[in-house]
PQR file of N, CA, C, O and H, with PARSE charges and radii, in Angstrom:
ATOM      1  N   MET A   1       0.835  -1.183   0.000 -0.4000 1.5000
ATOM      2  CA  MET A   1       0.000   0.000   0.000 -0.0000 2.0000
ATOM      3  C   MET A   1       0.882   1.250   0.000  0.5500 1.7000
ATOM      4  O   MET A   1       1.757   1.396   0.853 -0.5500 1.4000
ATOM      5  N   THR A   2       0.656   2.120  -0.928 -0.4000 1.5000
ATOM      6  CA  THR A   2       1.397   3.378  -1.009 -0.0000 2.0000
ATOM      7  C   THR A   2       0.629   4.469  -0.272  0.5500 1.7000
ATOM      8  O   THR A   2      -0.550   4.710  -0.531 -0.5500 1.4000
ATOM      9  H   THR A   2      -0.055   2.001  -1.621  0.4000 1.0000
ATOM     10  N   LEU A   3       1.315   5.109   0.635 -0.4000 1.5000
ATOM     11  CA  LEU A   3       0.696   6.193   1.392 -0.0000 2.0000
ATOM     12  C   LEU A   3       0.744   7.477   0.588  0.5500 1.7000
ATOM     13  O   LEU A   3       1.708   7.714  -0.140 -0.5500 1.4000
ATOM     14  H   LEU A   3       2.273   4.914   0.846  0.4000 1.0000
ATOM     15  N   PRO A   4      -0.276   8.308   0.707 -0.5600 1.5000
ATOM     16  CA  PRO A   4      -0.234   9.593   0.005  0.2800 2.0000
ATOM     17  C   PRO A   4       0.822  10.506   0.623  0.5500 1.7000
ATOM     18  O   PRO A   4       1.114  10.416   1.816 -0.5500 1.4000
ATOM     19  N   ALA A   5       1.377  11.368  -0.184 -0.4000 1.5000
ATOM     20  CA  ALA A   5       2.359  12.337   0.314 -0.0000 2.0000
ATOM     21  C   ALA A   5       1.653  13.339   1.216  0.5500 1.7000
ATOM     22  O   ALA A   5       0.515  13.719   0.942 -0.5500 1.4000
ATOM     23  H   ALA A   5       1.140  11.441  -1.153  0.4000 1.0000
ATOM     24  N   PRO A   6       2.315  13.777   2.295 -0.5600 1.5000
ATOM     25  CA  PRO A   6       1.714  14.807   3.139  0.2800 2.0000
ATOM     26  C   PRO A   6       1.465  16.063   2.309  0.5500 1.7000
ATOM     27  O   PRO A   6       2.292  16.432   1.476 -0.5500 1.4000
ATOM     28  N   PRO A   7       0.349  16.705   2.530 -0.5600 1.5000
ATOM     29  CA  PRO A   7       0.032  17.888   1.725  0.2800 2.0000
ATOM     30  C   PRO A   7       0.718  19.150   2.231  0.5500 1.7000
ATOM     31  O   PRO A   7       1.079  19.245   3.404 -0.5500 1.4000
ATOM     32  N   ALA A   8       0.890  20.102   1.350 -0.4000 1.5000
ATOM     33  CA  ALA A   8       1.250  21.466   1.754 -0.0000 2.0000
ATOM     34  C   ALA A   8      -0.069  22.164   2.069  0.5500 1.7000
ATOM     35  O   ALA A   8      -1.036  22.041   1.317 -0.5500 1.4000
ATOM     36  H   ALA A   8       0.597  20.025   0.397  0.4000 1.0000
ATOM     37  N   LEU A   9      -0.104  22.881   3.160 -0.4000 1.5000
ATOM     38  CA  LEU A   9      -1.313  23.597   3.557 -0.0000 2.0000
ATOM     39  C   LEU A   9      -1.087  25.081   3.317  0.5500 1.7000
ATOM     40  O   LEU A   9      -0.169  25.671   3.888 -0.5500 1.4000
ATOM     41  H   LEU A   9       0.682  22.980   3.771  0.4000 1.0000
ATOM     42  N   THR A  10      -1.907  25.680   2.487 -0.4000 1.5000
ATOM     43  CA  THR A  10      -1.735  27.074   2.115 -0.0000 2.0000
ATOM     44  C   THR A  10      -2.928  27.893   2.579  0.5500 1.7000
ATOM     45  O   THR A  10      -4.076  27.577   2.267 -0.5500 1.4000
ATOM     46  H   THR A  10      -2.653  25.201   2.024  0.4000 1.0000
ATOM     47  N   GLY A  11      -2.645  28.939   3.321 -0.4000 1.5000
ATOM     48  CA  GLY A  11      -3.675  29.854   3.790 -0.0000 2.0000
ATOM     49  C   GLY A  11      -3.441  31.248   3.228  0.5500 1.7000
ATOM     50  O   GLY A  11      -2.599  31.448   2.353 -0.5500 1.4000
ATOM     51  H   GLY A  11      -1.712  29.197   3.575  0.4000 1.0000
ATOM     52  N   ARG A  12      -4.179  32.177   3.731 -0.4000 1.5000
ATOM     53  CA  ARG A  12      -4.074  33.560   3.272 -0.0000 2.0000
ATOM     54  C   ARG A  12      -2.728  34.184   3.649  0.5500 1.7000
ATOM     55  O   ARG A  12      -2.201  35.019   2.915 -0.5500 1.4000
ATOM     56  H   ARG A  12      -4.863  32.014   4.442  0.4000 1.0000
ATOM     57  N   ILE A  13      -2.176  33.777   4.794 -0.4000 1.5000
ATOM     58  CA  ILE A  13      -0.971  34.423   5.311 -0.0000 2.0000
ATOM     59  C   ILE A  13       0.238  33.495   5.332  0.5500 1.7000
ATOM     60  O   ILE A  13       1.373  33.950   5.197 -0.5500 1.4000
ATOM     61  H   ILE A  13      -2.605  33.099   5.390  0.4000 1.0000
ATOM     62  N   VAL A  14       0.003  32.217   5.499 -0.4000 1.5000
ATOM     63  CA  VAL A  14       1.121  31.296   5.694 -0.0000 2.0000
ATOM     64  C   VAL A  14       0.931  30.031   4.860  0.5500 1.7000
ATOM     65  O   VAL A  14      -0.189  29.652   4.517 -0.5500 1.4000
ATOM     66  H   VAL A  14      -0.919  31.847   5.609  0.4000 1.0000
ATOM     67  N   ARG A  15       2.051  29.394   4.547 -0.4000 1.5000
ATOM     68  CA  ARG A  15       2.038  28.112   3.849 -0.0000 2.0000
ATOM     69  C   ARG A  15       2.866  27.139   4.677  0.5500 1.7000
ATOM     70  O   ARG A  15       4.030  27.408   4.975 -0.5500 1.4000
ATOM     71  H   ARG A  15       2.961  29.702   4.826  0.4000 1.0000
ATOM     72  N   LEU A  16       2.272  26.013   5.050 -0.4000 1.5000
ATOM     73  CA  LEU A  16       2.958  24.982   5.814 -0.0000 2.0000
ATOM     74  C   LEU A  16       3.353  23.856   4.877  0.5500 1.7000
ATOM     75  O   LEU A  16       2.512  23.275   4.191 -0.5500 1.4000
ATOM     76  H   LEU A  16       1.327  25.794   4.808  0.4000 1.0000
ATOM     77  N   LEU A  17       4.637  23.560   4.859 -0.4000 1.5000
ATOM     78  CA  LEU A  17       5.158  22.508   3.988 -0.0000 2.0000
ATOM     79  C   LEU A  17       5.471  21.264   4.795  0.5500 1.7000
ATOM     80  O   LEU A  17       5.806  21.371   5.975 -0.5500 1.4000
ATOM     81  H   LEU A  17       5.320  24.032   5.416  0.4000 1.0000
ATOM     82  N   PRO A  18       5.372  20.082   4.193 -0.5600 1.5000
ATOM     83  CA  PRO A  18       5.791  18.873   4.892  0.2800 2.0000
ATOM     84  C   PRO A  18       7.275  18.979   5.278  0.5500 1.7000
ATOM     85  O   PRO A  18       8.091  19.498   4.516 -0.5500 1.4000
ATOM     86  N   MET A  19       7.600  18.485   6.460 -0.4000 1.5000
ATOM     87  CA  MET A  19       8.974  18.571   6.947 -0.0000 2.0000
ATOM     88  C   MET A  19       9.913  17.789   6.035  0.5500 1.7000
ATOM     89  O   MET A  19       9.537  16.768   5.460 -0.5500 1.4000
ATOM     90  H   MET A  19       6.937  18.064   7.079  0.4000 1.0000
ATOM     91  N   ASP A  20      11.136  18.287   5.915 -0.4000 1.5000
ATOM     92  CA  ASP A  20      12.142  17.676   5.066 -0.0000 2.0000
ATOM     93  C   ASP A  20      13.500  17.943   5.707  0.5500 1.7000
ATOM     94  O   ASP A  20      13.665  18.932   6.422 -0.5500 1.4000
ATOM     95  H   ASP A  20      11.442  19.117   6.382  0.4000 1.0000
ATOM     96  N   LEU A  21      14.465  17.077   5.457 -0.4000 1.5000
ATOM     97  CA  LEU A  21      15.811  17.298   6.002 -0.0000 2.0000
ATOM     98  C   LEU A  21      16.388  18.637   5.555  0.5500 1.7000
ATOM     99  O   LEU A  21      17.197  19.234   6.265 -0.5500 1.4000
ATOM    100  H   LEU A  21      14.332  16.274   4.876  0.4000 1.0000
ATOM    101  N   ALA A  22      15.978  19.101   4.396 -0.4000 1.5000
ATOM    102  CA  ALA A  22      16.471  20.385   3.888 -0.0000 2.0000
ATOM    103  C   ALA A  22      16.021  21.557   4.750  0.5500 1.7000
ATOM    104  O   ALA A  22      16.570  22.652   4.630 -0.5500 1.4000
ATOM    105  H   ALA A  22      15.321  18.616   3.820  0.4000 1.0000
ATOM    106  N   HIS A  23      15.029  21.350   5.619 -0.4000 1.5000
ATOM    107  CA  HIS A  23      14.532  22.415   6.487 -0.0000 2.0000
ATOM    108  C   HIS A  23      15.365  22.600   7.757  0.5500 1.7000
ATOM    109  O   HIS A  23      15.175  23.579   8.478 -0.5500 1.4000
ATOM    110  H   HIS A  23      14.582  20.461   5.717  0.4000 1.0000
ATOM    111  N   ILE A  24      16.277  21.681   8.037 -0.4000 1.5000
ATOM    112  CA  ILE A  24      17.043  21.744   9.281 -0.0000 2.0000
ATOM    113  C   ILE A  24      17.801  23.063   9.440  0.5500 1.7000
ATOM    114  O   ILE A  24      17.750  23.629  10.532 -0.5500 1.4000
ATOM    115  H   ILE A  24      16.431  20.886   7.451  0.4000 1.0000
ATOM    116  N   PRO A  25      18.496  23.590   8.439 -0.5600 1.5000
ATOM    117  CA  PRO A  25      19.200  24.864   8.644  0.2800 2.0000
ATOM    118  C   PRO A  25      18.262  25.999   9.075  0.5500 1.7000
ATOM    119  O   PRO A  25      18.602  26.770   9.972 -0.5500 1.4000
ATOM    120  N   ALA A  26      17.107  26.104   8.456 -0.4000 1.5000
ATOM    121  CA  ALA A  26      16.170  27.164   8.838 -0.0000 2.0000
ATOM    122  C   ALA A  26      15.587  26.895  10.225  0.5500 1.7000
ATOM    123  O   ALA A  26      15.421  27.821  11.018 -0.5500 1.4000
ATOM    124  H   ALA A  26      16.830  25.478   7.727  0.4000 1.0000
ATOM    125  N   LEU A  27      15.279  25.643  10.516 -0.4000 1.5000
ATOM    126  CA  LEU A  27      14.745  25.306  11.834 -0.0000 2.0000
ATOM    127  C   LEU A  27      15.756  25.598  12.936  0.5500 1.7000
ATOM    128  O   LEU A  27      15.378  25.980  14.044 -0.5500 1.4000
ATOM    129  H   LEU A  27      15.414  24.891   9.871  0.4000 1.0000
ATOM    130  N   SER A  28      17.041  25.420  12.635 -0.4000 1.5000
ATOM    131  CA  SER A  28      18.068  25.641  13.662 -0.0000 2.0000
ATOM    132  C   SER A  28      18.161  27.101  14.078  0.5500 1.7000
ATOM    133  O   SER A  28      18.745  27.411  15.116 -0.5500 1.4000
ATOM    134  H   SER A  28      17.348  25.109  11.736  0.4000 1.0000
ATOM    135  N   GLU A  29      17.598  27.990  13.292 -0.4000 1.5000
ATOM    136  CA  GLU A  29      17.597  29.404  13.665 -0.0000 2.0000
ATOM    137  C   GLU A  29      16.673  29.686  14.846  0.5500 1.7000
ATOM    138  O   GLU A  29      16.842  30.687  15.544 -0.5500 1.4000
ATOM    139  H   GLU A  29      17.123  27.738  12.449  0.4000 1.0000
ATOM    140  N   ILE A  30      15.691  28.801  15.073 -0.4000 1.5000
ATOM    141  CA  ILE A  30      14.752  29.027  16.176 -0.0000 2.0000
ATOM    142  C   ILE A  30      14.615  27.837  17.118  0.5500 1.7000
ATOM    143  O   ILE A  30      14.088  27.991  18.219 -0.5500 1.4000
ATOM    144  H   ILE A  30      15.554  27.989  14.507  0.4000 1.0000
ATOM    145  N   ALA A  31      15.069  26.672  16.720 -0.4000 1.5000
ATOM    146  CA  ALA A  31      14.779  25.428  17.442 -0.0000 2.0000
ATOM    147  C   ALA A  31      15.391  25.344  18.838  0.5500 1.7000
ATOM    148  O   ALA A  31      14.939  24.538  19.652 -0.5500 1.4000
ATOM    149  H   ALA A  31      15.498  26.546  15.825  0.4000 1.0000
ATOM    150  N   PHE A  32      16.389  26.141  19.130 -0.4000 1.5000
ATOM    151  CA  PHE A  32      17.084  26.009  20.407 -0.0000 2.0000
ATOM    152  C   PHE A  32      16.527  26.930  21.491  0.5500 1.7000
ATOM    153  O   PHE A  32      17.117  27.060  22.563 -0.5500 1.4000
ATOM    154  H   PHE A  32      16.756  26.796  18.469  0.4000 1.0000
ATOM    155  N   GLU A  33      15.401  27.560  21.212 -0.4000 1.5000
ATOM    156  CA  GLU A  33      14.725  28.402  22.200 -0.0000 2.0000
ATOM    157  C   GLU A  33      14.039  27.489  23.217  0.5500 1.7000
ATOM    158  O   GLU A  33      13.108  26.769  22.855 -0.5500 1.4000
ATOM    159  H   GLU A  33      14.922  27.454  20.341  0.4000 1.0000
ATOM    160  N   PRO A  34      14.474  27.500  24.479 -0.5600 1.5000
ATOM    161  CA  PRO A  34      13.923  26.571  25.478  0.2800 2.0000
ATOM    162  C   PRO A  34      12.408  26.645  25.650  0.5500 1.7000
ATOM    163  O   PRO A  34      11.777  25.627  25.933 -0.5500 1.4000
ATOM    164  N   SER A  35      11.821  27.807  25.488 -0.4000 1.5000
ATOM    165  CA  SER A  35      10.373  27.930  25.701 -0.0000 2.0000
ATOM    166  C   SER A  35       9.564  27.118  24.676  0.5500 1.7000
ATOM    167  O   SER A  35       8.410  26.778  24.939 -0.5500 1.4000
ATOM    168  H   SER A  35      12.334  28.634  25.258  0.4000 1.0000
ATOM    169  N   LEU A  36      10.150  26.808  23.525 -0.4000 1.5000
ATOM    170  CA  LEU A  36       9.455  26.001  22.525 -0.0000 2.0000
ATOM    171  C   LEU A  36       9.218  24.571  23.006  0.5500 1.7000
ATOM    172  O   LEU A  36       8.284  23.909  22.554 -0.5500 1.4000
ATOM    173  H   LEU A  36      11.087  27.085  23.312  0.4000 1.0000
ATOM    174  N   TRP A  37      10.046  24.103  23.906 -0.4000 1.5000
ATOM    175  CA  TRP A  37      10.015  22.702  24.324 -0.0000 2.0000
ATOM    176  C   TRP A  37       9.496  22.531  25.749  0.5500 1.7000
ATOM    177  O   TRP A  37       9.542  21.432  26.300 -0.5500 1.4000
ATOM    178  H   TRP A  37      10.805  24.641  24.274  0.4000 1.0000
ATOM    179  N   LYS A  38       9.013  23.597  26.334 -0.4000 1.5000
ATOM    180  CA  LYS A  38       8.586  23.587  27.735 -0.0000 2.0000
ATOM    181  C   LYS A  38       7.538  22.513  28.020  0.5500 1.7000
ATOM    182  O   LYS A  38       7.612  21.859  29.060 -0.5500 1.4000
ATOM    183  H   LYS A  38       8.976  24.490  25.886  0.4000 1.0000
ATOM    184  N   TRP A  39       6.587  22.314  27.148 -0.4000 1.5000
ATOM    185  CA  TRP A  39       5.470  21.393  27.389 -0.0000 2.0000
ATOM    186  C   TRP A  39       5.561  20.133  26.539  0.5500 1.7000
ATOM    187  O   TRP A  39       4.545  19.481  26.298 -0.5500 1.4000
ATOM    188  H   TRP A  39       6.527  22.845  26.303  0.4000 1.0000
ATOM    189  N   THR A  40       6.740  19.782  26.087 -0.4000 1.5000
ATOM    190  CA  THR A  40       6.912  18.575  25.276 -0.0000 2.0000
ATOM    191  C   THR A  40       7.872  17.611  25.971  0.5500 1.7000
ATOM    192  O   THR A  40       8.674  18.031  26.805 -0.5500 1.4000
ATOM    193  H   THR A  40       7.566  20.311  26.282  0.4000 1.0000
ATOM    194  N   PRO A  41       7.798  16.330  25.636 -0.5600 1.5000
ATOM    195  CA  PRO A  41       8.731  15.368  26.245  0.2800 2.0000
ATOM    196  C   PRO A  41      10.136  15.441  25.639  0.5500 1.7000
ATOM    197  O   PRO A  41      11.056  14.792  26.136 -0.5500 1.4000
ATOM    198  N   THR A  42      10.305  16.209  24.593 -0.4000 1.5000
ATOM    199  CA  THR A  42      11.585  16.341  23.897 -0.0000 2.0000
ATOM    200  C   THR A  42      12.149  17.730  24.144  0.5500 1.7000
ATOM    201  O   THR A  42      11.414  18.718  24.150 -0.5500 1.4000
ATOM    202  H   THR A  42       9.558  16.736  24.189  0.4000 1.0000
ATOM    203  N   ALA A  43      13.446  17.799  24.346 -0.4000 1.5000
ATOM    204  CA  ALA A  43      14.112  19.096  24.451 -0.0000 2.0000
ATOM    205  C   ALA A  43      15.209  19.141  23.393  0.5500 1.7000
ATOM    206  O   ALA A  43      16.112  18.305  23.385 -0.5500 1.4000
ATOM    207  H   ALA A  43      14.043  16.997  24.341  0.4000 1.0000
ATOM    208  N   ILE A  44      15.123  20.105  22.518 -0.4000 1.5000
ATOM    209  CA  ILE A  44      16.127  20.276  21.467 -0.0000 2.0000
ATOM    210  C   ILE A  44      17.084  21.372  21.939  0.5500 1.7000
ATOM    211  O   ILE A  44      16.709  22.541  22.023 -0.5500 1.4000
ATOM    212  H   ILE A  44      14.390  20.784  22.524  0.4000 1.0000
ATOM    213  N   THR A  45      18.314  20.984  22.245 -0.4000 1.5000
ATOM    214  CA  THR A  45      19.275  21.953  22.778 -0.0000 2.0000
ATOM    215  C   THR A  45      20.505  22.139  21.902  0.5500 1.7000
ATOM    216  O   THR A  45      21.292  23.059  22.122 -0.5500 1.4000
ATOM    217  H   THR A  45      18.618  20.034  22.177  0.4000 1.0000
ATOM    218  N   GLN A  46      20.674  21.273  20.911 -0.4000 1.5000
ATOM    219  CA  GLN A  46      21.840  21.385  20.030 -0.0000 2.0000
ATOM    220  C   GLN A  46      21.514  20.812  18.651  0.5500 1.7000
ATOM    221  O   GLN A  46      20.490  20.155  18.466 -0.5500 1.4000
ATOM    222  H   GLN A  46      20.035  20.526  20.732  0.4000 1.0000
ATOM    223  N   GLN A  47      22.378  21.064  17.711 -0.4000 1.5000
ATOM    224  CA  GLN A  47      22.160  20.666  16.318 -0.0000 2.0000
ATOM    225  C   GLN A  47      21.900  19.168  16.178  0.5500 1.7000
ATOM    226  O   GLN A  47      21.015  18.761  15.426 -0.5500 1.4000
ATOM    227  H   GLN A  47      23.210  21.598  17.861  0.4000 1.0000
ATOM    228  N   ALA A  48      22.656  18.356  16.889 -0.4000 1.5000
ATOM    229  CA  ALA A  48      22.482  16.899  16.789 -0.0000 2.0000
ATOM    230  C   ALA A  48      21.084  16.486  17.247  0.5500 1.7000
ATOM    231  O   ALA A  48      20.484  15.584  16.662 -0.5500 1.4000
ATOM    232  H   ALA A  48      23.375  18.686  17.500  0.4000 1.0000
ATOM    233  N   ASP A  49      20.556  17.143  18.295 -0.4000 1.5000
ATOM    234  CA  ASP A  49      19.197  16.850  18.763 -0.0000 2.0000
ATOM    235  C   ASP A  49      18.174  17.148  17.670  0.5500 1.7000
ATOM    236  O   ASP A  49      17.251  16.368  17.437 -0.5500 1.4000
ATOM    237  H   ASP A  49      21.043  17.876  18.770  0.4000 1.0000
ATOM    238  N   LEU A  50      18.351  18.279  17.011 -0.4000 1.5000
ATOM    239  CA  LEU A  50      17.425  18.690  15.962 -0.0000 2.0000
ATOM    240  C   LEU A  50      17.465  17.710  14.792  0.5500 1.7000
ATOM    241  O   LEU A  50      16.421  17.316  14.272 -0.5500 1.4000
ATOM    242  H   LEU A  50      19.101  18.913  17.201  0.4000 1.0000
ATOM    243  N   GLU A  51      18.650  17.324  14.386 -0.4000 1.5000
ATOM    244  CA  GLU A  51      18.787  16.385  13.275 -0.0000 2.0000
ATOM    245  C   GLU A  51      18.138  15.041  13.611  0.5500 1.7000
ATOM    246  O   GLU A  51      17.480  14.441  12.762 -0.5500 1.4000
ATOM    247  H   GLU A  51      19.498  17.644  14.808  0.4000 1.0000
ATOM    248  N   THR A  52      18.321  14.570  14.842 -0.4000 1.5000
ATOM    249  CA  THR A  52      17.695  13.323  15.278 -0.0000 2.0000
ATOM    250  C   THR A  52      16.182  13.457  15.295  0.5500 1.7000
ATOM    251  O   THR A  52      15.474  12.566  14.825 -0.5500 1.4000
ATOM    252  H   THR A  52      18.855  15.058  15.532  0.4000 1.0000
ATOM    253  N   TYR A  53      15.685  14.554  15.828 -0.4000 1.5000
ATOM    254  CA  TYR A  53      14.244  14.802  15.918 -0.0000 2.0000
ATOM    255  C   TYR A  53      13.592  14.777  14.532  0.5500 1.7000
ATOM    256  O   TYR A  53      12.564  14.128  14.336 -0.5500 1.4000
ATOM    257  H   TYR A  53      16.260  15.278  16.210  0.4000 1.0000
ATOM    258  N   VAL A  54      14.186  15.477  13.588 -0.4000 1.5000
ATOM    259  CA  VAL A  54      13.632  15.532  12.232 -0.0000 2.0000
ATOM    260  C   VAL A  54      13.746  14.166  11.553  0.5500 1.7000
ATOM    261  O   VAL A  54      12.797  13.712  10.914 -0.5500 1.4000
ATOM    262  H   VAL A  54      15.020  16.004  13.747  0.4000 1.0000
ATOM    263  N   SER A  55      14.886  13.518  11.685 -0.4000 1.5000
ATOM    264  CA  SER A  55      15.072  12.202  11.060 -0.0000 2.0000
ATOM    265  C   SER A  55      14.083  11.184  11.607  0.5500 1.7000
ATOM    266  O   SER A  55      13.521  10.399  10.844 -0.5500 1.4000
ATOM    267  H   SER A  55      15.657  13.888  12.204  0.4000 1.0000
ATOM    268  N   GLU A  56      13.862  11.187  12.923 -0.4000 1.5000
ATOM    269  CA  GLU A  56      12.899  10.256  13.525 -0.0000 2.0000
ATOM    270  C   GLU A  56      11.474  10.573  13.075  0.5500 1.7000
ATOM    271  O   GLU A  56      10.694   9.660  12.806 -0.5500 1.4000
ATOM    272  H   GLU A  56      14.319  11.825  13.543  0.4000 1.0000
ATOM    273  N   ALA A  57      11.134  11.845  12.992 -0.4000 1.5000
ATOM    274  CA  ALA A  57       9.794  12.234  12.532 -0.0000 2.0000
ATOM    275  C   ALA A  57       9.571  11.772  11.090  0.5500 1.7000
ATOM    276  O   ALA A  57       8.493  11.280  10.756 -0.5500 1.4000
ATOM    277  H   ALA A  57      11.768  12.587  13.210  0.4000 1.0000
ATOM    278  N   LEU A  58      10.566  11.927  10.253 -0.4000 1.5000
ATOM    279  CA  LEU A  58      10.438  11.504   8.856 -0.0000 2.0000
ATOM    280  C   LEU A  58      10.345   9.982   8.736  0.5500 1.7000
ATOM    281  O   LEU A  58       9.624   9.469   7.880 -0.5500 1.4000
ATOM    282  H   LEU A  58      11.442  12.327  10.524  0.4000 1.0000
ATOM    283  N   ALA A  59      11.077   9.254   9.600 -0.4000 1.5000
ATOM    284  CA  ALA A  59      11.004   7.790   9.584 -0.0000 2.0000
ATOM    285  C   ALA A  59       9.602   7.324  10.014  0.5500 1.7000
ATOM    286  O   ALA A  59       9.055   6.386   9.435 -0.5500 1.4000
ATOM    287  H   ALA A  59      11.662   9.671  10.295  0.4000 1.0000
ATOM    288  N   LEU A  60       9.031   7.978  11.022 -0.4000 1.5000
ATOM    289  CA  LEU A  60       7.675   7.621  11.465 -0.0000 2.0000
ATOM    290  C   LEU A  60       6.654   7.935  10.373  0.5500 1.7000
ATOM    291  O   LEU A  60       5.692   7.192  10.177 -0.5500 1.4000
ATOM    292  H   LEU A  60       9.475   8.740  11.492  0.4000 1.0000
ATOM    293  N   GLN A  61       6.873   9.031   9.673 -0.4000 1.5000
ATOM    294  CA  GLN A  61       5.988   9.376   8.556 -0.0000 2.0000
ATOM    295  C   GLN A  61       6.078   8.316   7.464  0.5500 1.7000
ATOM    296  O   GLN A  61       5.059   7.873   6.936 -0.5500 1.4000
ATOM    297  H   GLN A  61       7.655   9.634   9.833  0.4000 1.0000
ATOM    298  N   LYS A  62       7.298   7.912   7.131 -0.4000 1.5000
ATOM    299  CA  LYS A  62       7.502   6.934   6.066 -0.0000 2.0000
ATOM    300  C   LYS A  62       6.882   5.579   6.431  0.5500 1.7000
ATOM    301  O   LYS A  62       6.380   4.866   5.561 -0.5500 1.4000
ATOM    302  H   LYS A  62       8.126   8.272   7.560  0.4000 1.0000
ATOM    303  N   SER A  63       6.920   5.230   7.728 -0.4000 1.5000
ATOM    304  CA  SER A  63       6.349   3.957   8.167 -0.0000 2.0000
ATOM    305  C   SER A  63       4.826   3.970   8.191  0.5500 1.7000
ATOM    306  O   SER A  63       4.184   2.924   8.287 -0.5500 1.4000
ATOM    307  H   SER A  63       7.327   5.809   8.435  0.4000 1.0000
ATOM    308  N   GLY A  64       4.256   5.171   8.101 -0.4000 1.5000
ATOM    309  CA  GLY A  64       2.801   5.297   8.100 -0.0000 2.0000
ATOM    310  C   GLY A  64       2.187   5.439   9.483  0.5500 1.7000
ATOM    311  O   GLY A  64       0.964   5.463   9.620 -0.5500 1.4000
ATOM    312  H   GLY A  64       4.777   6.021   8.023  0.4000 1.0000
ATOM    313  N   SER A  65       3.031   5.533  10.518 -0.4000 1.5000
ATOM    314  CA  SER A  65       2.475   5.634  11.870 -0.0000 2.0000
ATOM    315  C   SER A  65       2.210   7.071  12.302  0.5500 1.7000
ATOM    316  O   SER A  65       1.472   7.297  13.261 -0.5500 1.4000
ATOM    317  H   SER A  65       4.025   5.513  10.407  0.4000 1.0000
ATOM    318  N   GLN A  66       2.793   8.037  11.618 -0.4000 1.5000
ATOM    319  CA  GLN A  66       2.540   9.462  11.903 -0.0000 2.0000
ATOM    320  C   GLN A  66       2.584  10.247  10.607  0.5500 1.7000
ATOM    321  O   GLN A  66       3.153   9.807   9.607 -0.5500 1.4000
ATOM    322  H   GLN A  66       3.393   7.854  10.839  0.4000 1.0000
ATOM    323  N   ILE A  67       1.977  11.409  10.647 -0.4000 1.5000
ATOM    324  CA  ILE A  67       2.039  12.289   9.476 -0.0000 2.0000
ATOM    325  C   ILE A  67       2.454  13.672   9.915  0.5500 1.7000
ATOM    326  O   ILE A  67       2.569  14.575   9.086 -0.5500 1.4000
ATOM    327  H   ILE A  67       1.515  11.766  11.459  0.4000 1.0000
TER
END
């Protein structure tokens, strides 16, 4: 069974794109702000954490267990 590709969501003001490894440099500009992770079980504090977080999210997406 082939899963459909995650959609891009486009609104009047913003466009949300499916996450991709190519987004890591832009995400690293804001990802290390502690307040972003205050209410989550994950804390991203360095580049390696961010790369792992994105890679794991993409693997879960590919397996069909998350989108």
